[in-house]
N, C-alpha and C positions, 0 to 999 in steps of 0.2 A: 779688705777685699777690692782687689783692682776690677778694671771694667771687662776684662776677659773673664775672670772668676763670676762676675755679676751677670754676664751675658750667659754663660753656662749654666747658672743656678736657675735663670729664668726659662731656658730651654729645658732644663731638667724638669722644672715644675710643670710645664705644659706636658711633657711626655708622661710624668707621674699622673697626671689628671686623667690623660687618655687610656693609661693601663688601669687606672682605678675604675674607670668606667666600664673598661673590658672585662675586668674582675667581676664586676656586679652583673653584667649581661651574661657572662660565662656561667655564674652561680645560678642566675634565674633560669638559664636554658640547660643546666646540669652539664655544661661542658667541662669536666673536671681537668682535663689536660691544659686547655686554655686558661683556666683559672690558675693552675699551678704555675704555668709560662708567665702569666702576668705578674703574679706575686713574686717570682723569680727576678724578673726583669725590674721590678720596682725597686728590689734589694739592690741589684746590680748598679742601678743609677746612681746610688749614694756612693758606690766604691771610689770613683774619680776623685772625689771630694775628701774622702778619708786619706786616698793615697797621696794627694795634693798636700794636706796638713802634715801628714807624717815627714814627707820631703822636706817641708818648709821648715819642720822642728830638727831634722837631722842636717839642715843646711844642703840639701841635694837639689841641683837645679833641674827644672821641668820647663818644657817648652810653654810660653804664656797661653797657647791655645790646647794645652794638654786635656783640661776637664771639658772644653767644648767638644773636641774630636772625639773623646773616649764615649761622651754621653751619645753623640750622634751614632757612633759605631755600635754600641749596645742596643740603642733602639732600632737599627737597620737589621742588627742580627736577631735579637729576641723578639721584637714585635712585628717587623715586616717579615722577616725571615722566616720565624717559627709560628707565630699566631696567624699572620696573614698569608702564609704558605707561600712566600715569594720564592723559597728554595725549590718548591715545585712547580711554580709558574714560569719562573726564568732559570734556565740551565746554568746561566752565567752568574747568578747570584751569589753562590757560594765562593767561586772563583774571585768575584770582585771583592768580597769581604776579606778572604784571604790575602789578596794583593794589598789592600789597604792596611790590614794589620802588618804584614811583613814589613812595608814602608815606613809605617808610622812608628814601629819599635826601633827601627834602625835611627831615626830622626831622634827620638826620646833617649836613647842609648847614647848616641853621639853628643847630644846636648848636655846630658848629665855627666858624662865623662869630661867634657870640655869645662863644665863647672866645678868638677872635683880637682882636676888638674890645671893649677894657676901658673903662668909664666914668672910671676913676679914673687912667688913665694913657694917653698917646697912643701910637698905633699907630707902629711904627717904619716908615720908608721901603719897606724890604725885604719886610717882612711885608704891608704895603698893597699893594705891587705883585703880590705872590702872590695875594692876595685878589682884587683887580681882574682879573688874568688868569683865575682861575678861574671867575669870575663872567661875565666876557666869553665864555669857552669855553662855558659852560653856555648861555648866551642864545643862541649861535650854534647849537648842537645843538637847542635847544628851537624855535627859529624854522625851523630846516631841517626838523624832524619835522612841525611843524604845516603846512608847505608841502605836504609828502607827504600828510598827511590831507587838505588841501584838494583835491590832486589826485584821492584817492581818493573823496571825497565827490562832486567834480564827475562822476568817471565812474559812480560808482553812481546818483545822482539824475537826471543830465542826459545820460548816455551820451557825455561829451565827448571820450574818448579821449585824455586826458592821460597816463596811465600806459601806456606801452608796454613790453611785456615781462613784465607781471605782477608777481610778487613779486620776481623777480630785479631787475627796474629800480628798484623802490622800495628793496631792500636795497643795491644798488649805490650809487644816489643819496646814501643816508643815510651809507654807509660813506666815500665820497668827501668827503661834508660833514664828518665826523668827523675824517679825516685832515688835510684841510686846515686845520681849526679848530685841531686838536692841533698841528700845525707852526708855525702862526702864532703861536698862544699862547706856544709856546716861544721863538720869535724875540723876541716882544715882552717875554717875561719877562727873558731873558737881555740884551737891549739896556738894558732899564730898570735891571736890576741892574748892569751895568757903568757906567751912569751915577750909580748910588747908591754905588758902590765909588769912582769917582772924586772924588766930592763928599767922601766921608769920608776919601779920601786927602790 
């Protein structure tokens, strides 16, 4: 474990203690929602380390600060945002987190791609297939989200009536697009992988 991982682990341990205390206080005061949010956050704080381990085993490059920033983001979103009601206290809190998320995902993606594509050696067919499927999935979600924004702007500026049902309509549309894109990406990946294995065999 390198220095960055150790630092992230120490920060995560402190946050876990804070969340455990919050969970105990919530139980004593019968604040079941805060208890559930605390337990969920405690589980989420483990995910960056699981993802980093999987990435290491698959030889996928991640930024050295991936675990630390992800741990901080989860704490800001779950503990400060939900439990401490920062979303209600500060109108800009949700926008800040979305901005951080958007920027960080771009950095992680570019870092991973640069790690996968090496100038001094050719990319294997299997790894190239994984890259193209992830890229196609990301483009699909991006375009779908842009369309939802187009509908929102149309309604906001011109009262076009494209969004029917408010936030539920938008969230449902995006969820359906994500599921459809994910299933399609999986099918494409395994079909391409089968062809690759047949060629190798």
